[in-house]
C-alpha positions as CSV (number, residue, x, y, z in Angstrom):
1,M,-11.8,6.6,10.6
2,I,-12.8,6.1,7.0
3,N,-10.6,9.0,6.0
4,L,-7.6,7.4,7.7
5,I,-8.2,4.1,5.8
6,E,-8.5,6.0,2.5
7,N,-5.2,7.6,3.2
8,L,-3.5,4.3,4.1
9,L,-4.8,2.3,1.1
10,P,-2.5,4.0,-1.5
11,L,0.4,3.6,0.8
12,V,-0.2,-0.1,1.4
13,N,-0.7,-0.5,-2.4
14,K,2.7,1.1,-3.1
15,L,4.4,-1.1,-0.5
16,E,2.7,-4.2,-1.8
17,I,3.9,-3.4,-5.4
18,M,7.4,-2.8,-4.2
19,F,7.4,-6.0,-2.2
20,V,6.3,-8.0,-5.2
21,K,9.0,-6.4,-7.4
22,V,11.7,-7.2,-4.8
23,T,10.6,-10.8,-4.1
24,H,10.1,-11.6,-7.8
């Protein structure tokens, strides 16, 4: 379970950065 979260964190981070770049 922790491994899954660790794998998802970088992906979410990238999506968040892209979202911020698009909205701003």
